[in-house]
C-alpha positions as CSV (number, residue, x, y, z in Angstrom):
1,M,-4.1,-71.9,-23.0
2,D,-6.3,-70.7,-25.9
3,L,-5.0,-68.8,-28.9
4,N,-6.0,-65.4,-27.6
5,E,-4.2,-65.8,-24.3
6,R,-1.1,-67.0,-26.0
7,T,-1.2,-64.1,-28.4
8,F,-1.4,-61.6,-25.6
9,E,1.5,-63.3,-23.8
10,L,3.6,-63.1,-26.9
11,L,2.7,-59.4,-27.4
12,G,3.8,-58.8,-23.8
13,N,7.1,-60.4,-24.3
14,R,7.7,-58.4,-27.5
15,L,7.0,-55.2,-25.6
16,S,9.5,-56.2,-23.0
17,E,12.1,-56.9,-25.7
18,L,11.4,-53.6,-27.3
19,E,11.7,-51.8,-24.0
20,Y,15.1,-53.5,-23.5
21,M,16.2,-52.5,-26.9
22,C,15.1,-48.9,-26.3
23,G,17.0,-48.8,-22.9
24,L,13.7,-48.6,-21.0
25,N,14.1,-52.0,-19.4
26,D,17.3,-53.6,-18.2
27,T,16.1,-57.2,-18.3
28,V,14.3,-59.5,-20.7
29,S,12.1,-62.3,-19.5
30,E,14.0,-65.7,-19.5
31,K,10.8,-67.3,-20.9
32,T,10.9,-65.2,-24.1
33,D,10.4,-67.6,-27.0
34,Y,12.2,-65.8,-29.8
35,V,11.2,-68.3,-32.4
36,T,7.6,-67.9,-31.6
37,L,8.1,-64.1,-31.5
38,D,9.5,-64.3,-35.1
39,L,6.4,-66.2,-36.1
40,L,4.2,-63.6,-34.4
41,D,6.1,-60.8,-36.1
42,S,5.5,-62.5,-39.5
43,S,1.8,-62.9,-38.7
44,L,1.6,-59.2,-37.8
45,G,3.5,-58.2,-40.9
46,L,6.6,-57.3,-38.9
47,S,10.2,-58.4,-39.2
48,V,13.4,-57.8,-37.3
49,Q,14.5,-55.4,-40.0
50,S,11.2,-53.5,-39.9
51,V,11.4,-53.4,-36.1
52,D,15.0,-52.1,-36.3
53,E,14.0,-49.6,-38.9
54,N,11.2,-48.4,-36.7
55,L,13.4,-48.2,-33.7
56,E,15.9,-46.2,-35.7
57,L,13.2,-43.8,-36.8
58,V,12.1,-43.3,-33.2
59,T,15.7,-42.8,-32.1
60,S,16.5,-40.4,-34.8
61,A,13.3,-38.5,-34.2
62,G,14.0,-38.5,-30.5
63,M,11.9,-39.5,-27.6
64,P,9.7,-36.9,-26.2
65,D,11.7,-34.5,-24.1
66,V,9.7,-34.8,-20.9
67,E,12.1,-32.6,-19.0
68,T,11.9,-29.8,-21.5
69,E,8.1,-29.9,-21.6
70,T,8.0,-29.8,-17.9
71,E,10.3,-26.8,-17.8
72,N,8.1,-25.0,-20.4
73,V,5.0,-25.7,-18.4
74,T,6.7,-24.5,-15.2
75,D,7.9,-21.3,-16.9
76,T,4.4,-20.6,-18.1
77,Q,3.0,-21.2,-14.7
78,E,5.7,-19.0,-13.1
79,D,5.0,-16.2,-15.6
80,S,1.3,-16.3,-14.8
81,T,2.0,-16.2,-11.0
82,F,4.3,-13.3,-11.4
83,E,1.8,-11.5,-13.5
84,F,-0.8,-12.2,-10.8
85,V,1.4,-10.6,-8.2
86,R,2.2,-7.6,-10.4
87,G,-1.5,-7.1,-11.0
88,L,-2.2,-6.7,-7.3
89,Q,0.6,-4.3,-6.7
90,N,-0.2,-0.7,-5.9
91,T,-0.7,1.2,-9.2
92,N,1.4,4.2,-8.0
93,T,4.3,1.9,-7.0
94,R,4.2,0.1,-10.3
95,R,4.2,3.5,-12.2
96,K,7.0,4.8,-10.0
97,T,9.1,1.7,-10.7
98,E,8.5,2.0,-14.5
99,S,9.3,5.7,-14.5
100,D,12.5,5.3,-12.6
101,L,13.6,2.4,-14.8
102,R,13.2,4.6,-17.8
103,K,15.5,7.2,-16.3
104,F,18.1,4.6,-15.6
105,N,17.8,2.9,-18.9
106,D,18.0,6.2,-20.8
107,Y,21.2,7.0,-18.9
108,L,22.7,3.6,-19.8
109,T,21.8,4.0,-23.5
110,K,23.3,7.5,-23.7
111,N,26.5,6.1,-22.2
112,G,26.8,3.2,-24.7
113,E,25.3,0.4,-22.5
114,H,22.5,-1.3,-24.5
115,R,22.0,-4.3,-22.2
116,N,19.1,-4.5,-19.8
117,P,20.0,-4.0,-16.2
118,E,19.4,-7.7,-15.4
119,E,21.8,-8.7,-18.1
120,I,24.7,-6.6,-16.8
121,P,27.3,-8.3,-14.7
122,V,27.4,-7.3,-11.0
123,Y,30.6,-5.3,-11.1
124,D,29.6,-3.4,-14.2
125,L,26.1,-2.8,-12.8
126,D,27.6,-1.4,-9.6
127,M,29.8,1.0,-11.6
128,H,26.8,2.1,-13.8
129,L,24.8,2.8,-10.7
130,A,27.6,4.8,-9.2
131,R,28.0,7.0,-12.3
132,F,24.3,7.4,-12.6
133,F,23.9,8.6,-9.0
134,M,26.9,11.0,-9.4
135,N,25.8,12.5,-12.8
136,A,22.1,12.1,-13.3
137,K,20.0,15.2,-13.8
138,K,16.5,16.1,-14.8
139,A,15.6,16.8,-18.4
140,S,15.7,20.5,-17.5
141,G,19.3,20.1,-16.4
142,E,18.5,20.5,-12.7
143,D,19.8,18.1,-10.0
144,Y,17.4,15.6,-8.6
145,E,16.2,15.9,-5.0
146,P,18.2,13.7,-2.6
147,D,15.2,11.6,-1.8
148,T,14.5,11.1,-5.5
149,L,17.8,9.5,-6.1
150,K,17.2,7.2,-3.1
151,S,13.8,6.2,-4.5
152,I,15.3,5.4,-7.9
153,Q,17.7,3.0,-6.2
154,G,14.7,1.3,-4.6
155,S,12.9,1.1,-8.0
156,V,15.9,-0.5,-9.6
157,N,16.2,-3.0,-6.8
158,R,12.5,-3.9,-7.1
159,Y,12.9,-4.4,-10.9
160,L,15.9,-6.7,-10.4
161,A,13.9,-8.7,-7.8
162,E,11.0,-9.1,-10.3
163,K,13.5,-10.5,-12.8
164,K,14.3,-13.2,-10.2
165,L,17.9,-12.1,-9.8
166,N,19.4,-13.1,-6.5
167,I,21.0,-9.7,-5.8
168,N,20.1,-6.7,-3.7
169,I,21.7,-3.4,-4.6
170,I,20.7,-1.9,-1.2
171,T,22.3,-4.5,1.0
172,D,24.8,-6.6,-1.0
173,K,28.5,-5.9,-0.4
174,E,29.1,-6.0,-4.2
175,F,27.2,-2.8,-4.5
176,K,28.9,-0.9,-1.6
177,H,30.6,1.5,-4.1
178,S,27.3,2.7,-5.7
179,R,25.8,3.1,-2.2
180,D,28.7,5.2,-1.1
181,V,28.4,7.4,-4.1
182,L,24.7,7.8,-3.5
183,L,25.3,8.8,0.1
184,S,27.9,11.3,-0.8
185,K,25.8,12.8,-3.6
186,R,22.8,13.2,-1.3
187,K,24.9,15.0,1.3
188,L,26.3,17.3,-1.4
189,L,22.8,18.1,-2.7
190,R,21.6,19.0,0.8
191,Q,24.6,21.3,1.3
192,L,23.5,23.0,-1.9
193,G,20.1,23.6,-0.5
194,K,18.3,20.6,-2.1
195,G,15.9,18.6,0.0
196,N,15.2,21.4,2.4
197,R,11.7,22.2,1.2
198,E,9.1,21.9,3.8
199,K,6.7,19.1,2.7
200,R,5.2,18.1,6.0
201,A,1.5,18.7,6.4
202,D,0.5,21.1,9.2
203,P,-2.3,19.9,11.5
204,L,-5.4,22.0,11.9
205,T,-5.6,23.6,15.3
206,P,-8.9,23.8,17.2
207,E,-9.0,27.6,16.6
208,E,-8.6,27.0,12.8
209,I,-11.4,24.4,12.8
210,D,-13.6,26.9,14.7
211,L,-12.8,29.5,12.1
212,L,-13.8,27.2,9.3
213,Y,-17.1,26.6,11.0
214,E,-17.6,30.4,11.5
215,R,-17.0,31.0,7.8
216,N,-19.4,28.3,6.7
217,L,-16.6,26.2,5.1
218,L,-17.5,23.4,7.5
219,G,-21.1,22.7,8.5
220,T,-24.3,21.2,7.2
221,G,-25.9,24.4,5.7
222,D,-24.7,23.9,2.1
223,P,-23.5,21.1,-0.1
224,K,-19.8,22.1,-0.2
225,S,-19.4,22.6,3.6
226,L,-21.2,19.3,4.2
227,I,-18.8,17.4,1.9
228,N,-15.9,19.1,3.7
229,V,-17.3,18.0,7.1
230,L,-17.8,14.4,5.9
231,Y,-14.2,14.3,4.5
232,L,-12.8,15.6,7.8
233,N,-14.9,13.2,9.9
234,N,-14.1,10.2,7.8
235,T,-10.4,10.9,7.9
236,M,-10.2,11.7,11.6
237,H,-12.7,9.2,13.1
238,F,-12.1,6.3,10.7
239,G,-8.4,6.8,10.3
240,M,-8.6,7.0,6.5
241,R,-5.2,7.9,5.0
242,S,-4.9,8.4,1.2
243,R,-7.0,9.9,-1.5
244,A,-7.4,6.4,-3.0
245,E,-9.2,5.3,0.2
246,H,-11.7,8.2,-0.1
247,V,-12.2,7.7,-3.8
248,S,-12.9,4.0,-3.4
249,L,-15.2,4.5,-0.5
250,R,-18.7,3.3,-1.1
251,W,-22.0,4.3,0.4
252,G,-22.4,0.8,1.9
253,D,-19.0,0.9,3.6
254,V,-20.3,3.3,6.3
255,Q,-23.3,1.8,8.2
256,Q,-25.5,3.5,10.7
257,K,-26.1,1.3,13.7
258,V,-27.6,1.5,17.2
259,T,-26.1,0.1,20.5
260,S,-28.2,-1.9,23.0
261,T,-28.7,1.4,25.0
262,G,-30.2,3.2,21.9
263,E,-27.0,5.2,21.1
264,E,-26.5,5.8,17.4
265,Y,-23.1,5.4,15.7
266,L,-21.5,5.0,12.3
267,E,-19.3,2.0,11.6
268,Y,-16.7,1.8,8.8
269,R,-16.0,-1.5,7.1
270,E,-12.8,-0.8,5.2
271,R,-11.7,-2.2,1.9
272,S,-8.2,-3.5,1.1
273,T,-5.7,-0.8,-0.1
274,K,-2.0,-0.3,-0.1
275,T,-1.9,0.6,3.5
276,R,-4.9,-1.6,4.6
277,T,-5.5,-5.3,4.4
278,G,-9.1,-5.1,5.7
279,V,-10.6,-5.1,9.2
280,T,-8.8,-8.3,10.1
281,S,-5.4,-6.6,9.7
282,E,-2.9,-7.1,12.5
283,S,-2.7,-3.4,13.2
284,R,-6.4,-2.9,13.6
285,S,-8.5,-5.1,15.8
286,F,-11.8,-3.2,15.5
287,A,-14.0,-1.5,13.0
288,P,-13.7,2.3,13.5
289,K,-16.8,4.0,14.7
290,M,-18.3,7.5,15.1
291,F,-20.7,8.0,18.0
292,E,-23.4,10.5,18.1
293,N,-23.2,13.5,20.4
294,R,-26.6,15.1,20.7
295,D,-25.3,18.0,22.7
296,N,-22.8,19.0,20.1
297,P,-24.0,20.7,16.8
298,R,-20.9,19.3,15.1
299,C,-22.0,15.7,15.8
300,P,-20.6,13.5,13.0
301,V,-23.7,11.3,13.0
302,L,-25.9,14.3,12.5
303,A,-23.8,15.4,9.5
304,Y,-24.1,11.8,8.0
305,K,-27.9,11.9,8.3
306,E,-28.1,15.2,6.6
307,F,-25.9,13.9,3.8
308,A,-28.1,10.8,3.5
309,R,-31.2,13.0,3.2
310,R,-29.6,15.1,0.5
311,R,-28.3,12.3,-1.7
312,P,-30.2,11.4,-4.9
313,E,-32.3,8.3,-4.3
314,Q,-30.5,6.5,-7.2
315,M,-27.1,6.9,-5.4
316,N,-28.2,5.1,-2.2
317,N,-27.1,1.7,-3.5
318,P,-24.4,0.2,-1.2
319,E,-22.0,0.1,-4.2
320,S,-22.6,3.7,-5.1
321,P,-19.7,6.1,-4.5
322,F,-19.8,7.9,-1.1
323,Y,-18.7,11.3,-2.3
324,L,-20.9,12.9,-4.9
325,G,-20.4,15.8,-7.3
326,V,-21.9,19.1,-6.1
327,S,-24.8,20.3,-8.1
328,R,-24.7,23.7,-9.9
329,H,-28.3,24.2,-8.9
330,P,-28.4,23.6,-5.1
331,E,-31.9,25.1,-5.0
332,K,-33.1,22.0,-6.8
333,A,-30.7,19.3,-5.6
334,W,-27.5,19.5,-3.6
335,Y,-25.7,16.6,-5.4
336,V,-25.7,15.0,-8.8
337,N,-25.8,11.3,-9.8
338,Q,-22.1,11.2,-10.4
339,P,-19.1,10.6,-8.2
340,M,-16.9,13.5,-7.1
341,G,-13.7,13.7,-9.1
342,K,-10.6,12.3,-7.6
343,N,-8.7,15.5,-8.0
344,T,-11.5,17.4,-6.3
345,I,-11.4,14.9,-3.4
346,G,-7.6,15.2,-3.3
347,N,-7.7,19.0,-2.7
348,I,-10.6,19.3,-0.3
349,V,-8.6,20.5,2.7
350,K,-6.3,22.7,0.6
351,V,-9.1,24.5,-1.1
352,M,-11.1,24.8,2.1
353,C,-8.2,26.3,4.0
354,E,-7.3,28.7,1.3
355,A,-10.8,30.0,1.2
356,G,-10.7,30.4,4.9
357,G,-7.4,32.3,4.9
358,I,-5.7,29.7,7.0
359,Q,-1.9,29.8,6.8
360,G,0.6,27.0,6.7
361,R,0.8,23.9,4.5
362,K,-2.7,22.6,4.8
363,V,-3.4,19.5,2.7
364,N,-5.6,16.4,3.0
365,H,-3.0,14.7,5.2
366,S,-3.5,17.6,7.6
367,A,-6.8,16.0,8.7
368,R,-5.1,12.7,9.5
369,K,-2.3,14.5,11.3
370,T,-4.8,16.5,13.3
371,A,-6.5,13.4,14.5
372,I,-3.3,11.5,15.5
373,S,-1.5,14.5,17.1
374,S,-4.7,15.4,19.0
375,L,-4.9,11.9,20.4
376,V,-1.2,11.9,21.3
377,H,-1.5,15.3,23.1
378,A,-4.6,14.0,24.9
379,G,-2.6,11.1,26.4
380,V,-4.2,8.2,24.4
381,P,-1.6,5.3,24.4
382,P,0.1,4.8,21.1
383,T,-1.1,1.2,20.9
384,I,-4.7,2.4,20.9
385,I,-4.0,5.2,18.4
386,Q,-2.3,2.6,16.2
387,Q,-5.6,0.6,16.0
388,L,-7.3,3.6,14.5
389,S,-4.5,4.9,12.3
390,G,-3.6,1.4,10.9
391,H,0.2,1.9,11.3
392,K,2.0,-1.4,11.2
393,N,4.7,-0.1,13.6
394,V,3.7,1.6,16.8
395,N,6.9,3.7,16.7
396,S,5.4,5.5,13.6
397,I,3.1,7.3,16.0
398,N,6.1,9.1,17.5
399,N,6.3,11.1,14.2
400,Y,3.2,12.8,15.2
401,S,4.4,13.7,18.7
402,T,5.5,17.2,17.8
403,A,4.9,19.9,20.3
404,S,1.7,21.9,19.8
405,N,1.7,25.7,19.7
406,E,0.4,25.9,23.2
407,Q,3.1,23.5,24.5
408,Q,5.8,25.5,22.7
409,R,4.4,28.7,24.2
410,H,4.6,27.2,27.6
411,M,8.2,26.1,27.1
412,S,9.1,29.5,25.8
413,S,7.6,31.1,28.9
414,I,9.7,28.8,31.1
415,L,12.9,29.7,29.3
416,T,12.1,33.4,29.2
417,N,11.5,33.6,32.9
418,Y,14.7,31.7,33.7
419,S,17.2,34.3,35.0
420,S,20.7,34.2,36.4
421,S,19.3,34.7,39.9
422,C,17.8,31.2,39.6
423,S,20.0,28.1,39.8
424,E,17.2,26.1,38.3
425,P,14.2,26.9,36.1
426,P,11.0,27.5,38.0
427,V,9.3,24.3,38.9
428,T,5.9,24.3,37.2
429,E,3.6,21.5,36.1
430,F,3.9,21.0,32.4
431,D,0.7,19.9,30.8
432,S,1.3,17.3,28.2
433,S,-1.7,18.5,26.3
434,S,-2.3,21.9,24.9
435,S,-4.8,24.2,26.8
436,S,-7.1,23.9,23.8
437,L,-7.2,20.2,24.3
438,D,-7.8,20.2,28.1
439,K,-11.4,19.4,27.5
440,C,-10.3,16.4,25.5
441,S,-8.0,15.2,28.3
442,S,-10.8,15.4,30.8
443,A,-12.7,12.8,28.9
444,L,-10.0,10.3,29.3
445,P,-9.4,7.9,32.2
446,S,-6.9,9.1,34.8
447,T,-4.7,6.0,34.4
448,S,-2.3,5.6,31.5
449,V,-3.5,2.2,30.6
450,V,-6.7,2.3,28.5
451,P,-8.9,-0.9,28.3
452,S,-9.1,-2.0,24.7
453,S,-12.9,-2.4,25.1
454,N,-13.2,1.4,25.5
455,T,-11.1,2.2,22.5
456,D,-14.0,3.5,20.3
457,D,-15.4,5.7,23.1
458,I,-12.0,7.2,24.0
459,I,-11.1,8.0,20.5
460,H,-14.5,9.4,19.7
461,Q,-14.7,11.6,22.8
462,T,-11.3,13.1,22.0
463,L,-11.9,13.8,18.3
464,T,-15.4,15.1,18.6
465,E,-14.3,17.8,21.1
466,I,-11.6,19.2,18.8
């Protein structure tokens, strides 16, 4: 064995001994030549004392805390992942949570509690929530609406979940008292007249839509009426729901196509939103379409073509906004090179119906409600409607199954004609669809089961005839 090999062997043995002395190795090689090691230490300028001193320095300084470093890295990674999730949350939900937390934290501070909700023990937090639900009022001194208190409870629960607390104030038995107080307070508020405001949107009847066309509030003859038609068509035929979906709609999201038989149609490729996860979502198995109806002057494809013709050339890029601002000089150009404001989009139906003198609570959601209730009255199966509306639960379609005016008129006639001379009400055939929708029903198959391959045609035929 030459000198170099011997030196490396001795160094290996010394390392083994050092590991043993540091507690990193339970055994020392039996072949360790301590005399030779001492000679090697001397040749390297080391000594037992220097080694011991060095070991003492290492021990006093402490070995690297691998576990602590790992925890720090893990915490950093977790923080980034939670920030990632929060960044993808719906903006309105995040704002609502922050606003409700401020209300609750202000109440805690005013009552001498300066800890954050996640720092408060379960029993104390339950009592704080109970007192808040019982006594909380608006800054004006008025009581909150019953549903507002319920939504604050949900916001506090979301906040605690984000803080990684393993508690749920909505379901855990430890928070039963605060839930009981909330339930009692909501009942009391309803007895006092709170929560009785009518907030449901009223659907547009076929007669009201006809009236809007007659008064040129819907149509293709001027820029405003054309925008109104496009909004109504996009909501009804594409199942669009919120203002956010319309605001984020881009020109390239709606594509004009032709079938193999030469029939033109529009296809909507939706983007991901709060209520949508894209065209591959479980609740929607097809891309919504609008088909042309050459015999109908209200053909949605015709309105789209007119809009395309009137758009500024610079705004025909696929990523350009769909809805454009109306020009103040329509004699020169109908639309400007700017997107329509979100507030203007959010009030299209309300402003249009007010101008037309239409009564009832007509808001943007009225267009969506018109589409779904019309399909329900026309006998389209809820599972097919669900694919257009995007509802995750088919039972949600039942919320739109309210009796139309014509159906209520028919029921009233049955009850009015019922007299004491009759042991039973007169037997008449009750039409599940209103008379104004008879033409829609005639377009549907006679069987109750609708083939999924005909979904687009069935929905289009029903909605176009409204």
